[in-house]
C-alpha positions as CSV (number, residue, x, y, z in Angstrom):
1,M,109.9,65.3,105.5
2,H,106.4,66.9,106.7
3,T,107.5,70.0,108.5
4,V,105.9,70.9,111.4
5,A,105.7,74.4,112.8
6,I,105.5,75.4,116.4
7,L,104.6,78.9,117.5
8,A,106.0,80.7,119.8
9,A,104.9,84.3,120.4
10,G,102.7,85.7,123.1
11,N,102.5,84.3,126.6
12,Q,102.2,80.7,126.7
13,L,101.8,77.3,128.9
14,H,104.3,75.2,128.8
15,F,102.4,72.1,128.9
16,E,100.7,72.3,125.8
17,F,104.0,73.7,123.8
18,G,106.3,70.7,125.6
19,V,103.2,68.3,124.2
20,A,103.8,69.6,120.6
21,C,107.4,69.5,120.9
22,E,108.0,65.7,122.7
23,I,105.3,63.7,120.4
24,F,106.3,65.5,117.4
25,G,109.9,66.2,118.0
26,N,110.7,62.7,119.4
27,P,110.4,59.9,116.3
28,P,109.8,56.5,117.7
29,L,112.1,53.5,116.8
30,E,109.2,52.3,114.2
31,A,109.2,55.2,112.5
32,A,112.4,54.3,110.7
33,G,110.6,55.2,107.1
34,G,110.6,58.9,108.0
35,W,109.2,61.8,110.9
36,Y,108.9,65.2,111.4
37,D,111.4,68.1,110.8
38,V,110.0,70.2,113.6
39,I,110.7,74.1,113.9
40,L,110.0,76.8,116.0
41,C,108.6,79.8,115.0
42,G,108.7,83.1,116.7
43,P,109.1,86.9,117.1
44,G,111.9,86.7,119.0
45,P,112.6,85.3,122.8
46,I,109.3,84.6,124.6
47,R,108.0,83.3,127.9
48,V,106.7,79.8,128.1
49,G,105.3,79.2,131.7
50,P,108.5,79.5,133.7
51,F,111.0,79.7,131.0
52,T,112.4,81.5,128.1
53,V,112.3,80.4,124.8
54,E,114.5,81.4,121.9
55,P,112.9,79.9,118.3
56,E,114.9,79.1,115.7
57,H,113.2,80.6,112.6
58,G,110.5,83.7,112.3
59,L,107.2,83.7,112.0
60,D,107.6,84.0,107.9
61,R,108.8,80.4,107.9
62,A,105.7,79.0,109.2
63,V,104.1,79.4,105.8
64,T,105.7,77.1,104.3
65,A,104.8,74.0,106.7
66,G,103.2,71.4,106.5
67,T,101.0,71.5,110.2
68,V,101.0,74.4,111.8
69,I,100.7,74.4,116.0
70,V,99.4,76.7,118.0
71,P,99.7,76.2,121.6
72,A,97.9,77.6,124.1
73,C,97.8,81.3,125.5
74,A,98.4,81.9,129.1
75,D,95.9,84.6,129.0
76,V,92.5,84.6,126.7
77,D,92.6,88.5,127.2
78,E,95.6,89.6,126.1
79,P,95.7,90.8,123.5
80,H,97.4,88.0,120.3
81,P,100.7,89.6,118.7
82,P,98.8,90.7,115.3
83,E,102.0,89.1,113.4
84,L,101.0,85.7,115.2
85,V,97.7,86.0,113.6
86,E,98.6,86.6,110.6
87,A,101.1,84.2,110.3
88,V,98.3,81.6,111.1
89,R,96.0,83.3,108.7
90,A,98.8,82.9,106.0
91,A,99.6,79.4,106.8
92,H,96.6,78.4,106.2
93,A,96.1,80.2,102.9
94,A,99.0,78.3,101.8
95,G,97.6,75.0,102.2
96,A,99.0,74.2,106.1
97,R,97.1,72.0,108.5
98,I,96.3,74.2,110.8
99,A,95.9,72.8,115.3
100,S,95.3,74.5,118.4
101,L,95.9,73.1,121.8
102,C,93.6,74.1,124.6
103,T,93.3,78.0,124.1
104,G,95.5,78.4,121.3
105,A,91.9,78.1,120.1
106,F,91.5,81.9,120.6
107,V,94.3,82.4,117.5
108,L,92.6,80.4,115.4
109,G,89.4,82.7,116.2
110,A,91.5,86.0,115.5
111,A,92.6,84.5,112.7
112,G,89.3,83.8,110.8
113,L,90.1,79.9,110.8
114,L,87.0,79.0,113.1
115,D,84.0,80.4,111.5
116,G,81.9,78.0,110.2
117,R,83.8,75.0,111.3
118,L,83.4,72.7,114.7
119,T,85.6,73.6,117.2
120,T,86.3,72.9,120.9
121,T,88.5,74.6,124.0
122,H,88.8,73.9,127.6
123,W,85.7,73.7,129.0
124,A,86.7,76.8,131.0
125,H,86.9,78.8,128.3
126,A,84.0,77.3,125.7
127,D,81.4,80.3,126.3
128,D,84.0,83.1,126.1
129,L,85.6,81.5,122.6
130,A,81.3,81.3,121.7
131,A,80.6,85.0,122.3
132,R,84.1,86.3,121.0
133,Y,83.4,84.0,117.4
134,P,79.8,83.8,117.0
135,L,80.8,82.0,114.0
136,A,82.7,79.0,115.3
137,I,80.4,76.1,115.8
138,V,81.8,75.4,119.7
139,D,81.5,72.0,121.3
140,P,82.6,72.4,125.0
141,D,82.1,68.7,125.9
142,V,84.4,66.9,123.4
143,L,88.2,66.6,123.3
144,Y,89.1,67.4,120.2
145,T,87.7,68.3,116.7
146,D,89.0,67.6,112.7
147,N,87.7,69.7,110.0
148,G,90.4,68.2,107.9
149,D,93.1,71.6,107.3
150,V,91.7,72.9,110.9
151,L,91.8,71.1,114.4
152,T,91.5,72.2,117.8
153,A,92.0,70.5,121.2
154,A,90.7,70.8,124.7
155,G,92.5,71.2,127.8
156,K,95.5,69.9,128.9
157,A,95.7,65.9,128.3
158,A,93.2,66.4,125.0
159,A,96.6,68.1,123.3
160,V,97.9,64.8,123.6
161,D,95.1,63.0,122.0
162,L,95.0,65.5,119.3
163,C,98.5,65.4,118.6
164,L,98.3,61.4,118.6
165,H,95.4,61.7,116.3
166,M,97.2,64.0,113.5
167,V,100.2,60.8,114.0
168,H,97.7,58.4,113.5
169,L,96.6,60.1,110.3
170,D,100.0,60.7,109.0
171,H,101.8,57.2,110.4
172,G,98.8,55.0,110.9
173,A,97.7,53.6,114.1
174,A,100.4,51.1,115.2
175,I,102.9,54.4,115.3
176,A,100.4,56.3,117.5
177,N,100.2,53.6,119.5
178,S,103.5,53.3,119.9
179,V,104.2,56.8,120.7
180,A,100.9,56.6,122.9
181,R,102.7,53.6,124.9
182,R,106.5,55.9,125.5
183,L,104.5,58.2,126.6
184,V,102.6,55.4,129.2
185,M,99.5,56.3,128.3
186,Q,96.4,54.3,126.5
187,P,96.3,54.5,122.7
188,H,94.8,58.1,121.8
189,R,90.8,58.4,122.8
190,P,88.4,59.5,120.1
191,G,87.5,63.1,119.7
192,G,83.8,62.6,120.6
193,Q,84.9,61.6,124.2
194,A,83.6,63.8,127.0
195,Q,86.3,66.1,128.3
196,F,85.5,64.8,131.6
197,V,83.5,62.3,133.4
198,S,81.9,61.7,136.4
199,T,84.4,59.1,138.0
200,P,88.4,59.2,137.0
201,V,89.1,56.5,134.1
202,P,91.0,54.1,136.2
203,A,94.4,52.2,135.3
204,K,93.6,49.5,132.9
205,G,92.2,46.5,134.2
206,D,92.0,48.1,136.8
207,H,87.9,48.9,136.9
208,A,84.5,46.6,137.1
209,L,84.4,47.2,133.4
210,A,88.2,45.8,132.6
211,G,86.7,42.2,132.0
212,L,83.9,43.0,130.1
213,L,85.6,45.6,127.0
214,A,88.5,42.5,126.5
215,W,85.7,40.0,126.4
216,A,84.1,42.5,124.0
217,Q,86.9,43.5,121.8
218,Q,87.7,39.8,121.4
219,R,84.4,39.7,119.3
220,L,83.8,42.9,117.7
221,D,83.2,40.4,114.5
222,E,80.0,39.3,116.4
223,P,76.7,41.9,116.3
224,L,77.0,42.4,120.1
225,T,74.2,44.7,121.5
226,V,73.9,46.5,124.9
227,T,71.6,43.2,126.0
228,D,74.7,41.1,124.8
229,L,77.2,42.8,127.1
230,A,74.6,43.3,130.7
231,R,73.8,39.2,130.4
232,Q,77.9,38.9,130.0
233,V,78.2,40.5,133.6
234,H,75.0,39.5,134.6
235,T,73.7,42.9,135.1
236,S,70.7,45.4,133.6
237,P,71.3,47.1,129.9
238,R,70.1,50.7,132.4
239,H,73.1,49.4,135.2
240,L,75.7,48.5,132.6
241,G,74.6,52.1,130.5
242,R,75.4,53.9,134.0
243,Q,78.7,52.6,134.3
244,F,79.9,53.0,131.1
245,R,78.9,56.9,131.6
246,S,80.8,57.3,135.1
247,V,83.8,55.4,133.9
248,L,84.4,55.9,130.0
249,G,81.9,59.1,129.6
250,Q,80.4,57.4,126.6
251,T,77.2,54.4,126.1
252,P,78.0,51.3,125.8
253,L,76.7,51.6,122.2
254,Q,79.3,54.6,121.2
255,W,82.1,52.4,123.0
256,L,81.0,49.7,120.6
257,L,80.8,51.5,117.3
258,T,84.1,53.5,118.4
259,Q,86.2,50.0,118.7
260,R,84.2,48.5,115.4
261,V,85.9,51.5,113.8
262,R,89.1,51.6,115.4
263,R,89.2,48.0,114.4
264,A,88.1,48.8,110.4
265,Q,90.8,51.5,110.2
266,A,93.2,48.9,111.5
267,L,91.9,46.5,108.2
268,L,92.3,49.5,105.7
269,E,95.6,50.5,106.7
270,N,97.2,47.1,106.7
271,T,95.3,44.7,104.8
272,D,94.0,44.6,101.0
273,D,90.7,43.0,102.5
274,S,87.7,44.2,100.3
275,V,85.1,47.0,102.7
276,E,82.3,43.9,102.1
277,S,85.3,42.2,104.1
278,V,85.7,44.5,106.5
279,A,82.1,44.8,108.0
280,L,81.9,41.6,108.7
281,A,85.3,41.9,110.9
282,T,84.2,44.4,112.5
283,G,80.8,43.5,113.3
284,M,79.1,45.6,110.9
285,G,77.5,43.2,108.6
286,T,77.6,45.0,105.4
287,G,79.4,47.3,103.4
288,T,76.8,49.6,103.5
289,T,76.4,50.1,107.2
290,L,80.1,50.5,107.6
291,R,80.4,53.5,105.3
292,R,77.5,54.8,106.4
293,Q,79.1,54.2,110.0
294,F,82.3,54.9,109.2
295,K,82.1,58.2,107.6
296,R,80.0,59.5,110.6
297,V,83.0,58.6,113.0
298,V,85.9,59.3,110.7
299,G,84.4,61.8,108.0
300,V,85.7,60.0,105.1
301,P,84.0,56.3,103.4
302,P,86.6,53.3,103.9
303,D,87.8,53.8,100.0
304,T,88.7,57.6,100.5
305,Y,90.1,56.8,104.2
306,R,92.5,54.0,102.8
307,R,93.6,55.5,99.5
308,S,94.5,59.3,101.9
309,F,96.4,57.0,104.3
310,R,98.5,55.0,101.8
311,T,99.4,58.0,99.8
312,A,100.2,59.3,102.8
313,R,102.6,57.0,104.0
314,L,104.2,57.3,100.5
315,D,104.4,61.1,100.8
């Protein structure tokens, strides 16, 4: 089983800590093929929000984990326990995937893991993170970043998005969506989505774009344009763009591309269809276009994604 070590050291916020425990420590019924072995690692009893938590393992145990989760620090100005920083650095050197939630990114920065990497944290602390670790490439707008071996999430709900993203990488879209349903939330949002939008995202089916989104998702194999979308709801492309940015925090083309890539991921995970066939089924037109857009969004080409995903499932 893939071991996930949740680090409990220093003064931590209980929400992000609880998110990691809930998502990685509670397998969905569909995960019959195995789940995560979650361990709690720390130097001794610590405060997590209003609670006292006593880890079952020392921090040295995290070095052998496949994934290490660093929850949020309650006070970014409070010195990080040196043993916590060293445990994160040693685990990464040993090959672990390291993920920070919210202000946990400051611990990764202290361990030298953010240098030259795209990273994020809660928008209220992004400037401080960039000033403290100038070699980090801090993006204050995105929900989370994925550098492969180092991942970071923005605040609160974005921690859920990053954890679901990792479940998706490890177990596929169907399992990640099952976990999302259990949490009574939408399937995980793409990392590049804005941390906040001008108006709250309404409940599913309860906003002006709901019918249009459903209509478009049923036609992803067609070469839809912004003009096509605007015509469907009898408005102008410019006004539709304002609606998308207000409700979803992204442009119509960004939303369309995200949906096409998600559909491509599902087909690559669950079928043996060729890249050319997947391109046609997702409205990308050609395998060349799919490869270019898929790599830009996911970070790897479709063939690599398919091999990596199936290898992960076998492991």
